Backbone as CSV, one residue per row, in Angstrom:
resi,resn,N_x,N_y,N_z,CA_x,CA_y,CA_z,C_x,C_y,C_z
1,MET,40.870,-103.197,-20.602,42.391,-103.725,-20.317,42.479,-104.678,-18.713
2,SER,42.437,-105.660,-18.791,42.765,-106.431,-17.393,44.229,-106.428,-17.170
3,VAL,44.327,-106.187,-15.953,45.999,-105.983,-15.341,46.025,-107.231,-14.154
4,SER,46.925,-108.248,-14.832,47.018,-109.142,-13.950,48.163,-109.179,-12.907
5,ARG,49.205,-108.222,-13.266,50.184,-108.332,-12.282,50.394,-106.763,-11.845
6,GLU,50.863,-106.547,-10.623,51.038,-105.348,-10.110,52.194,-105.048,-10.473
7,ILE,52.592,-103.449,-10.512,54.061,-103.160,-11.152,54.773,-103.412,-9.834
8,GLN,56.182,-103.904,-10.037,57.100,-104.195,-8.944,58.111,-103.363,-9.090
9,GLY,58.791,-102.798,-7.540,60.164,-102.072,-7.797,59.453,-100.768,-7.968
10,TRP,58.694,-100.330,-7.639,58.494,-98.725,-8.214,59.263,-97.758,-7.149
11,ASP,59.778,-97.015,-8.200,60.741,-95.617,-7.418,60.525,-94.573,-8.217
12,CYS,60.385,-93.385,-7.305,60.002,-92.627,-7.631,61.028,-91.328,-6.938
13,TRP,61.476,-90.236,-8.226,62.284,-89.075,-7.213,62.121,-87.743,-8.409
14,GLN,61.970,-86.813,-7.805,62.093,-85.321,-8.491,62.955,-84.528,-7.761
15,ARG,63.310,-83.417,-8.767,63.887,-82.440,-8.068,63.885,-81.136,-9.020
16,GLN,64.406,-79.916,-8.434,64.399,-79.035,-9.292,65.733,-78.103,-8.958
17,THR,66.452,-78.272,-10.309,67.850,-77.659,-10.276,67.635,-76.218,-10.134
18,ALA,69.035,-75.600,-9.378,69.450,-74.593,-9.305,68.869,-73.330,-10.176
19,ALA,69.203,-73.816,-11.256,68.583,-73.062,-12.425,67.015,-72.590,-12.761
20,GLY,66.214,-73.936,-11.840,64.838,-74.027,-12.302,64.602,-74.846,-13.274
21,GLY,65.434,-75.812,-13.672,64.777,-76.587,-14.615,64.182,-77.945,-13.731
22,VAL,63.637,-78.884,-13.953,62.932,-80.073,-13.266,63.572,-81.442,-13.965
23,GLU,63.933,-82.179,-12.874,64.188,-83.475,-13.396,63.394,-84.502,-12.640
24,SER,62.707,-85.573,-13.303,62.177,-86.558,-12.817,61.897,-87.706,-13.495
25,GLU,62.115,-88.677,-12.121,62.389,-89.824,-13.043,61.312,-91.396,-12.101
26,GLN,60.535,-91.786,-12.829,59.531,-92.701,-12.322,60.353,-94.472,-12.783
27,ARG,60.392,-95.624,-11.924,60.929,-96.400,-12.680,60.475,-97.794,-11.630
28,ILE,60.211,-98.914,-12.752,60.199,-100.339,-12.090,60.986,-101.280,-12.311
29,THR,60.729,-102.295,-11.866,61.638,-103.378,-12.307,60.804,-104.441,-12.995
30,LEU,61.175,-105.104,-14.005,60.698,-106.188,-14.592,61.277,-107.297,-14.556
31,ASP,60.523,-108.505,-14.608,60.333,-109.700,-14.526,61.069,-110.388,-16.178
32,ARG,60.455,-109.678,-17.101,60.624,-110.108,-18.476,60.564,-108.611,-18.931
33,PRO,61.112,-108.530,-20.262,60.768,-107.389,-21.143,59.454,-106.976,-21.514
34,VAL,59.104,-105.508,-21.618,57.452,-105.712,-22.146,57.738,-104.832,-23.587
35,VAL,58.975,-104.655,-24.261,58.952,-104.524,-25.513,59.870,-105.077,-26.131
36,GLU,60.131,-105.510,-27.344,61.445,-105.950,-27.894,62.437,-104.654,-28.037
37,PHE,63.676,-105.281,-27.963,64.774,-104.534,-27.988,64.943,-104.257,-29.516
38,SER,64.243,-103.164,-29.960,64.132,-103.019,-31.804,63.556,-101.454,-31.763
39,GLU,64.224,-101.041,-32.832,63.107,-99.758,-33.370,61.834,-99.705,-33.067
40,GLU,61.206,-101.115,-33.505,59.246,-100.973,-33.310,59.177,-101.113,-31.658
41,GLY,60.156,-101.770,-30.839,60.053,-101.838,-29.362,60.147,-100.096,-29.046
42,GLY,61.101,-99.604,-29.504,61.353,-98.292,-29.216,60.154,-97.232,-29.203
43,ARG,59.564,-97.235,-30.610,58.341,-96.669,-30.741,57.334,-96.867,-29.999
44,ARG,57.215,-98.140,-29.807,55.844,-98.527,-28.658,55.992,-98.122,-27.058
45,LEU,57.019,-97.952,-26.790,57.419,-96.987,-25.651,56.832,-95.789,-25.514
46,GLY,57.103,-95.114,-26.746,56.419,-93.738,-26.692,55.137,-93.425,-27.034
47,LEU,54.870,-94.520,-27.785,53.590,-94.326,-28.088,52.163,-94.803,-27.194
48,LEU,52.344,-95.757,-26.247,51.981,-96.189,-25.335,51.736,-95.128,-24.194
49,TYR,53.202,-94.155,-23.977,52.636,-93.289,-23.026,52.158,-92.524,-23.451
50,TRP,51.522,-91.712,-24.714,50.854,-90.838,-25.273,49.516,-91.470,-25.256
51,GLN,49.703,-92.506,-25.523,47.944,-93.007,-25.191,47.425,-92.882,-23.839
52,GLU,48.674,-93.392,-23.058,47.993,-93.151,-21.391,47.770,-91.716,-21.256
53,VAL,48.120,-90.630,-21.376,47.598,-89.162,-21.491,46.447,-88.888,-21.704
54,GLU,46.244,-89.684,-22.962,45.041,-89.459,-23.586,44.087,-89.899,-22.641
55,ARG,44.247,-91.315,-22.304,43.282,-91.912,-21.455,43.290,-91.298,-19.927
56,PHE,44.282,-90.732,-19.402,43.988,-90.180,-18.132,43.325,-88.897,-18.118
57,THR,43.715,-88.129,-19.053,42.825,-86.792,-18.841,41.436,-86.948,-19.806
58,LEU,41.078,-88.013,-19.996,39.664,-88.091,-20.382,39.535,-87.769,-21.912
59,ARG,40.798,-88.022,-22.569,40.824,-87.036,-23.979,40.521,-85.547,-23.974
60,LEU,40.739,-85.288,-22.746,40.920,-83.513,-22.975,42.258,-82.985,-23.445
61,VAL,42.922,-83.939,-23.084,44.507,-83.531,-23.805,44.488,-84.663,-24.718
62,ARG,44.907,-84.137,-26.177,45.091,-85.275,-27.251,46.299,-85.078,-28.157
63,VAL,46.926,-86.046,-28.306,48.542,-85.878,-28.598,47.956,-86.634,-30.393
64,ARG,49.125,-85.657,-30.802,49.236,-85.803,-32.374,50.359,-85.550,-32.951
65,GLU,50.824,-86.525,-34.112,52.208,-86.299,-34.554,51.647,-85.365,-35.784
66,ARG,52.741,-84.577,-36.035,52.486,-83.466,-37.231,53.780,-83.304,-37.754
67,ARG,53.819,-83.811,-38.810,55.321,-83.791,-39.667,56.376,-84.102,-38.607
68,THR,57.260,-83.211,-37.943,58.440,-83.570,-37.684,58.313,-82.857,-36.072
69,ALA,56.927,-82.842,-35.408,56.412,-82.548,-34.160,55.623,-83.600,-34.018
70,VAL,55.453,-83.763,-32.442,54.449,-84.616,-31.414,53.955,-83.352,-30.656
71,GLU,52.738,-83.060,-30.882,52.057,-81.797,-29.949,50.868,-82.524,-29.215
72,ALA,50.786,-81.812,-28.061,49.786,-82.206,-26.876,48.927,-80.952,-26.887
73,ARG,47.504,-81.081,-27.405,46.654,-79.942,-27.136,45.427,-80.255,-26.593
74,LEU,44.899,-79.006,-25.826,43.622,-79.131,-25.200,42.643,-79.582,-26.399
75,PHE,41.941,-80.658,-26.193,40.946,-80.916,-27.115,41.123,-81.455,-28.846
76,GLY,42.374,-81.336,-29.048,43.020,-81.501,-29.958,43.455,-80.619,-30.912
77,CYS,42.401,-79.556,-30.807,42.474,-78.568,-31.658,42.856,-77.111,-31.148
78,GLY,42.910,-77.277,-29.517,42.694,-76.026,-28.635,44.088,-75.709,-28.391
79,PRO,44.222,-74.962,-27.283,45.684,-74.529,-27.239,46.612,-75.457,-26.892
80,LEU,47.869,-75.291,-27.240,49.093,-75.803,-27.610,49.838,-76.120,-26.040
81,LEU,49.794,-77.356,-25.503,49.963,-77.374,-24.235,51.513,-77.650,-24.195
82,LEU,51.991,-78.814,-25.129,53.481,-78.971,-25.190,53.819,-79.438,-26.606
83,ARG,55.055,-78.968,-27.225,55.286,-79.532,-28.300,56.577,-80.167,-28.120
84,PHE,56.573,-81.218,-28.622,58.084,-81.983,-28.788,58.726,-82.660,-30.266
85,ASP,60.011,-82.420,-30.537,60.468,-83.114,-31.872,60.009,-84.487,-32.107
86,ALA,60.018,-84.720,-33.060,59.561,-86.452,-33.563,60.584,-87.313,-32.310
87,PRO,60.436,-88.446,-31.996,61.050,-88.951,-31.025,62.174,-89.501,-31.857
88,ALA,63.284,-89.780,-31.199,64.519,-90.463,-31.297,64.651,-91.825,-30.759
89,VAL,64.999,-92.796,-31.438,64.936,-94.135,-31.009,66.415,-94.879,-30.849
90,ASP,66.893,-94.987,-29.823,68.021,-95.823,-29.598,67.897,-97.042,-29.174
91,VAL,68.812,-98.072,-30.088,68.617,-99.716,-29.586,70.164,-99.936,-29.617
92,SER,70.028,-101.237,-28.632,71.116,-101.631,-28.348,70.859,-103.392,-27.929
93,ALA,71.603,-104.051,-27.560,71.027,-105.617,-27.273,70.751,-105.706,-25.848
94,SER,70.861,-104.174,-25.265,70.421,-104.050,-23.700,69.742,-103.282,-23.234
95,ARG,69.307,-102.462,-24.295,68.420,-100.948,-23.971,68.110,-100.620,-25.363
96,VAL,66.310,-100.431,-24.929,65.773,-99.491,-25.772,65.274,-98.046,-25.234
97,ARG,65.414,-96.914,-26.270,64.705,-95.724,-25.726,64.487,-94.839,-26.836
98,CYS,63.106,-94.549,-26.019,62.601,-93.418,-27.036,62.611,-92.020,-26.496
99,SER,62.901,-91.104,-27.265,63.714,-89.667,-26.464,62.461,-88.503,-27.451
100,TYR,61.922,-87.668,-26.469,61.307,-86.616,-27.275,61.892,-85.289,-26.735
101,PRO,62.629,-84.554,-27.389,63.113,-83.332,-26.816,61.788,-82.455,-26.834
102,ILE,61.977,-81.539,-25.821,60.381,-80.489,-25.645,61.006,-79.266,-26.015
103,ARG,60.114,-78.711,-26.547,60.317,-77.625,-27.827,59.578,-76.294,-27.542
104,GLY,58.643,-76.511,-26.743,57.711,-75.232,-26.581,55.978,-75.552,-25.918
105,GLY,55.091,-74.452,-26.027,54.032,-75.023,-25.830,53.652,-74.153,-24.197
106,LEU,52.241,-73.674,-23.722,52.376,-73.131,-22.793,52.853,-73.488,-21.496
107,LEU,52.778,-74.775,-21.150,53.264,-75.511,-19.946,54.930,-75.251,-19.987
108,ALA,55.691,-75.123,-21.103,57.077,-75.028,-20.995,57.369,-73.562,-20.991
109,ARG,58.302,-73.294,-20.002,58.951,-71.813,-20.067,60.217,-71.626,-20.749
110,LEU,60.721,-72.485,-21.540,61.793,-72.667,-22.235,61.864,-73.943,-23.113
111,PRO,62.087,-73.750,-24.627,62.276,-74.791,-25.114,63.265,-75.551,-25.370
112,GLN,63.674,-76.561,-24.100,64.209,-77.460,-23.808,64.184,-78.251,-23.027
113,GLY,64.758,-79.286,-22.822,64.622,-80.672,-22.076,64.286,-81.356,-22.743
114,ARG,63.635,-82.994,-22.309,63.182,-83.882,-22.939,62.387,-84.960,-22.146
115,ILE,61.733,-85.599,-22.846,60.665,-87.199,-22.066,61.344,-87.941,-22.472
116,GLU,62.005,-88.976,-21.826,62.411,-90.605,-22.299,61.814,-91.465,-21.496
117,PHE,61.342,-92.854,-22.524,61.124,-94.007,-21.849,62.232,-94.936,-22.380
118,VAL,62.622,-95.758,-21.500,63.923,-96.717,-21.481,63.405,-97.926,-21.062
119,GLN,63.642,-99.060,-21.548,63.820,-100.116,-20.931,65.130,-100.906,-21.220
120,ALA,65.772,-101.184,-20.022,67.045,-101.084,-19.621,67.258,-102.589,-19.139
121,ASP,68.256,-103.331,-19.821,68.450,-104.659,-19.394,69.735,-105.016,-18.214
122,GLY,69.850,-105.430,-17.217,70.892,-105.431,-16.510,70.191,-105.673,-15.320
123,GLU,70.923,-105.808,-13.854,70.555,-106.156,-12.856,69.882,-105.105,-11.791
124,PRO,68.452,-105.095,-11.875,67.405,-105.867,-12.504,67.144,-104.937,-13.936
125,LEU,66.288,-105.720,-14.841,65.745,-105.347,-16.054,64.902,-104.276,-15.431
126,VAL,64.931,-102.994,-16.003,64.024,-101.795,-15.714,63.098,-101.355,-16.563
127,LEU,62.033,-100.277,-16.202,61.865,-99.508,-17.353,61.646,-98.231,-16.523
128,ARG,61.960,-97.192,-17.272,62.056,-95.870,-16.893,61.087,-94.664,-17.657
129,SER,60.513,-93.790,-16.939,59.748,-92.956,-17.548,60.512,-91.596,-17.054
130,THR,61.625,-90.437,-17.620,62.259,-89.679,-17.214,62.202,-88.152,-17.881
131,ILE,62.417,-87.208,-16.841,62.071,-86.068,-17.592,63.211,-85.293,-17.463
132,ARG,63.962,-84.690,-18.147,65.198,-83.828,-17.796,65.220,-82.476,-18.574
133,ASP,65.958,-81.858,-17.669,66.202,-80.279,-17.996,64.846,-79.548,-18.523
134,PHE,63.896,-79.786,-18.042,62.433,-79.305,-18.475,62.182,-77.857,-17.646
135,PHE,62.247,-76.963,-18.311,61.608,-75.503,-17.422,59.756,-75.634,-17.914
136,PRO,58.958,-75.622,-16.919,57.657,-75.628,-16.951,57.342,-74.608,-16.402
137,SER,56.284,-73.929,-17.162,55.958,-72.475,-16.803,55.291,-72.375,-15.360
138,LEU,54.713,-73.472,-15.007,53.989,-73.546,-13.565,55.018,-74.070,-12.617
139,ALA,56.102,-73.892,-12.226,57.415,-74.416,-11.350,57.794,-72.790,-10.740
140,ALA,58.227,-73.049,-9.728,59.049,-71.713,-9.404,60.132,-71.454,-9.920
141,ARG,60.280,-69.939,-10.366,61.550,-69.438,-10.753,62.668,-69.243,-10.244
142,GLU,63.929,-69.520,-10.632,65.131,-68.748,-9.903,64.808,-67.690,-9.145
143,GLY,65.081,-68.165,-7.908,65.081,-66.703,-7.125,63.757,-66.385,-6.376
144,GLU,62.974,-66.991,-6.635,61.321,-66.729,-6.045,61.270,-68.072,-5.222
145,PRO,60.307,-67.451,-4.286,60.211,-68.765,-3.499,59.470,-70.205,-3.815
146,HIS,59.525,-71.058,-3.291,59.516,-72.285,-3.852,58.187,-72.420,-3.617
147,TRP,57.230,-71.833,-2.897,55.512,-71.969,-2.787,55.112,-71.271,-4.463
148,THR,55.685,-70.466,-5.129,55.569,-70.150,-6.234,55.065,-71.324,-7.451
149,GLY,55.876,-72.560,-6.798,55.691,-73.570,-8.157,54.591,-74.407,-7.788
150,ALA,53.791,-73.976,-6.877,52.545,-75.025,-5.978,52.070,-75.669,-7.265
151,LEU,51.589,-74.753,-8.405,50.910,-75.737,-9.593,51.485,-76.284,-10.328
152,TYR,52.320,-76.461,-10.662,53.377,-77.467,-10.934,53.789,-78.322,-10.183
153,SER,54.088,-78.364,-8.609,54.309,-79.310,-7.934,52.831,-79.982,-7.477
154,HIS,51.937,-79.717,-7.485,50.659,-80.132,-7.043,49.735,-80.730,-8.120
155,VAL,49.856,-80.111,-9.437,48.984,-80.679,-10.301,49.856,-81.343,-11.471
156,GLN,50.643,-80.620,-12.156,51.422,-80.794,-13.345,52.229,-81.876,-13.219
157,SER,53.277,-82.059,-12.240,54.205,-83.108,-11.547,53.248,-84.411,-11.069
158,ARG,52.138,-84.165,-10.279,51.648,-85.265,-10.183,51.119,-86.048,-11.073
159,MET,50.482,-85.351,-12.241,49.852,-86.009,-13.307,50.524,-87.014,-13.978
160,HIS,51.789,-86.438,-14.008,52.863,-87.143,-14.878,53.204,-88.329,-14.047
161,VAL,53.164,-88.322,-12.609,53.535,-89.444,-11.989,52.457,-90.559,-12.118
162,ALA,51.143,-90.002,-11.953,49.963,-91.168,-11.915,49.959,-91.341,-13.363
163,ILE,50.236,-90.571,-14.677,50.293,-91.357,-15.992,51.564,-92.334,-15.844
164,SER,52.451,-92.059,-15.358,53.522,-93.274,-15.624,53.069,-94.171,-14.847
165,ARG,52.776,-94.093,-13.731,51.890,-95.397,-12.940,51.257,-96.652,-13.831
166,ARG,50.347,-95.749,-14.676,48.960,-96.285,-15.369,49.759,-96.871,-16.510
167,TYR,51.018,-96.045,-16.993,51.597,-96.796,-18.317,52.782,-98.297,-17.954
168,PHE,53.125,-97.830,-17.001,53.957,-99.164,-16.549,52.940,-100.185,-16.353
169,ARG,51.692,-100.090,-15.666,50.671,-101.101,-15.414,50.641,-101.588,-16.966
170,ARG,50.347,-100.914,-18.077,49.833,-101.224,-19.014,50.781,-101.942,-19.669
171,MET,52.295,-101.268,-19.499,53.498,-102.083,-20.347,53.679,-103.525,-19.811
172,VAL,53.227,-103.673,-18.433,53.597,-104.983,-17.707,52.394,-105.800,-18.425
173,ALA,51.077,-105.376,-18.253,49.828,-106.284,-18.591,50.179,-107.118,-19.860
174,GLU,50.370,-105.507,-21.179,50.338,-106.381,-22.429,51.606,-106.902,-22.769
175,GLY,52.918,-106.594,-22.403,53.979,-107.093,-22.543,54.548,-107.096,-23.979
176,PRO,55.173,-107.672,-24.698,55.617,-107.420,-26.034,54.761,-107.859,-26.975
177,THR,54.653,-107.282,-28.344,53.568,-107.513,-29.456,54.400,-108.225,-30.479
């Protein structure tokens, strides 16, 4: 994959709620849409993210659709790292969103939260990767010292940010199909 353009307007933030949930967002600004504002465009937002998960991990983590779920497993058949409900795609004239509710796995302390990918037209046009209300197993628990979540902060969270950067670069380079 040859990337002819760098990503623009990179912004990234993360916080942990008082209850221990994690919220994180990475976003870039776009000079043109990278997917169509359609069901197909929404599905593409999710599909390409999971492909980048596999590429980034050198396919140690493999993502598969199973009936009404999406599973990320070590080596594709090993331990279940994360399970998501099937994606929900929402489309309007100015926004396309693909959202995966988090339903469990070794890296999830609670079966709640979601990861979503959004392209929104506005001033400016943006592409976002967002995690909301996720309770990771590796994060600090409520009432515990912050350092107890070091594995999440220094490994899992950083991996998500790195994957998001690769995902954004790919989306910008490939554009709509």
